[in-house]
C-alpha positions in Angstrom: -71.4 59.5 125.3 -73.9 60.5 128.3 -76.9 57.7 127.9 -79.2 60.9 128.1 -77.6 62.4 125.2 -77.4 59.5 123.2 -80.9 59.1 121.8 -81.9 63.0 121.5 -78.8 62.8 119.2 -79.2 59.6 117.3 -83.0 61.3 116.7 -81.6 64.5 115.4 -79.3 62.7 113.0 -81.8 60.3 111.4 -84.5 62.9 110.8 -82.9 65.9 110.3 -85.4 67.5 112.6 -84.0 71.1 114.2 -83.2 70.6 117.9 -86.4 72.1 119.3 -88.5 69.9 116.8 -87.1 66.8 118.7 -86.7 67.7 122.4 -90.1 69.3 122.7 -92.1 66.2 121.2 -94.3 63.9 123.0 -95.2 60.6 122.5 -98.6 61.6 121.4 -96.8 63.3 118.3 -95.8 59.7 117.2 -98.0 57.6 115.1 -97.6 54.6 113.3 -94.1 55.1 111.6 -93.9 58.9 111.5 -93.3 61.6 113.8 -95.9 64.5 113.4 -94.0 68.0 113.6 -97.3 70.4 113.9 -95.2 73.4 114.9 -92.1 73.5 112.4 -91.1 76.7 111.9 -91.8 76.0 107.7 -95.1 74.3 108.7 -96.4 71.0 109.6 -94.5 67.8 107.9 -93.6 64.4 109.0 -90.5 62.5 110.3 -89.9 58.9 109.7 -89.8 57.5 113.1 -91.1 53.5 114.0 -92.6 53.0 117.5 -95.2 54.6 119.8 -95.7 55.4 123.3 -97.6 57.0 126.1 -99.0 60.0 124.1 -98.8 62.5 127.1 -95.1 61.8 127.6 -92.3 63.9 126.2 -89.8 61.9 124.3 -87.0 63.3 126.3 -88.3 64.8 129.2 -85.1 65.8 130.7 -84.7 68.2 127.6 -88.3 69.5 126.9 -89.6 72.8 126.7 -86.3 74.0 127.1 -85.3 72.2 130.0 -81.7 70.8 130.0 -80.5 72.3 126.8 -77.8 73.7 127.8 -76.0 70.5 129.3 -77.2 69.0 126.1 -75.1 71.7 124.0 -72.4 71.3 126.8 -72.3 67.3 126.6 -72.3 67.7 122.8 -69.7 70.2 122.7 -67.2 67.8 125.3 -67.7 65.2 123.1 -67.0 66.8 119.8 -63.8 68.1 121.5 -62.9 64.8 122.4 -63.2 63.7 119.0 -61.2 66.7 117.1 -64.7 68.2 115.9 -64.5 71.4 117.7 -66.7 73.3 114.6 -69.6 70.7 114.5 -72.7 71.9 115.9 -75.9 69.7 116.6 -77.6 71.3 113.6 -75.1 70.2 111.5 -76.7 66.6 111.8 -79.3 68.1 109.8 -77.1 69.1 107.0 -75.3 65.5 107.6 -78.9 64.0 107.0 -79.8 65.9 104.0 -76.2 65.4 102.5 -76.9 61.4 103.0 -80.5 61.3 101.6 -79.0 63.1 98.4 -76.1 60.9 98.0 -78.4 57.5 98.6 -80.2 59.2 95.3 -83.3 60.7 97.0 -84.0 63.9 95.0 -83.9 67.5 96.4 -87.5 68.2 96.4 -88.2 65.0 98.5 -85.3 65.7 100.8 -86.8 69.0 101.6 -89.8 67.8 102.6 -88.3 65.6 104.9 -86.7 68.7 106.4 -90.1 70.8 106.3 -88.6 72.9 103.5 -90.7 75.0 101.4 -87.9 76.2 98.7 -85.6 73.7 97.1 -83.0 76.2 97.1 -82.9 76.3 101.0 -82.5 72.2 100.7 -79.8 72.6 98.2 -78.1 74.5 100.8 -78.1 71.6 103.1 -76.8 69.0 101.2 -73.2 68.8 100.8 -72.1 66.0 98.2 -68.8 63.9 99.4 -66.0 64.5 96.8 -66.4 60.8 95.8 -70.0 61.3 94.7 -69.0 64.4 92.7 -66.2 62.7 91.2 -69.0 59.8 90.4 -71.1 62.1 89.0 -68.7 64.0 86.7 -67.5 60.6 85.2 -71.4 59.7 84.5 -72.0 62.9 82.9 -68.7 62.6 80.6 -69.5 59.1 79.6 -72.6 60.1 78.4 -71.3 62.8 76.5 -68.5 60.8 75.0 -71.0 58.1 74.3 -73.0 60.7 72.5 -70.3 62.3 70.5 -69.2 58.9 69.2 -72.9 58.1 68.4 -72.6 61.1 66.4 -69.5 60.8 64.8 -70.4 57.2 63.4 -74.0 58.5 62.2 -71.9 61.0 60.4 -69.6 58.8 58.7 -72.3 56.4 57.7 -73.8 59.7 56.2 -70.9 60.7 54.5 -70.1 57.2 53.1 -74.3 57.4 51.1 
């Protein structure tokens, strides 16, 4: 992957931020361990990000203010084509971040705040669970129900014996 593409893509994947929110950031938007997103389409929110730098410099000057975005997208498309991931968009990294957060145990309201969503329904559309996690969740629910039924059955037999 071209070096100038590596860092923006990594930040997109780690924060789940939309492309414009990452590419137009300046170092002054970084404070402590978070990136302040003032102009998000859903309003201000914070994205976790360690480090601090020159406050007036862009994080990615090559792509800031709409410059070079076509080369970023073209490079991304070439990488995806080479990897046989022809339909993967940069925006899909946002969905991946949300899915990974949910599979790691974060709840939808928390993930929604990370993504800057106002409605939980929007976040639910971003969180795609892997089949293994769905099967694991079904197994847990099945075990809880089976145990509850077994407990109810043993309580009924005890009551019947009185």
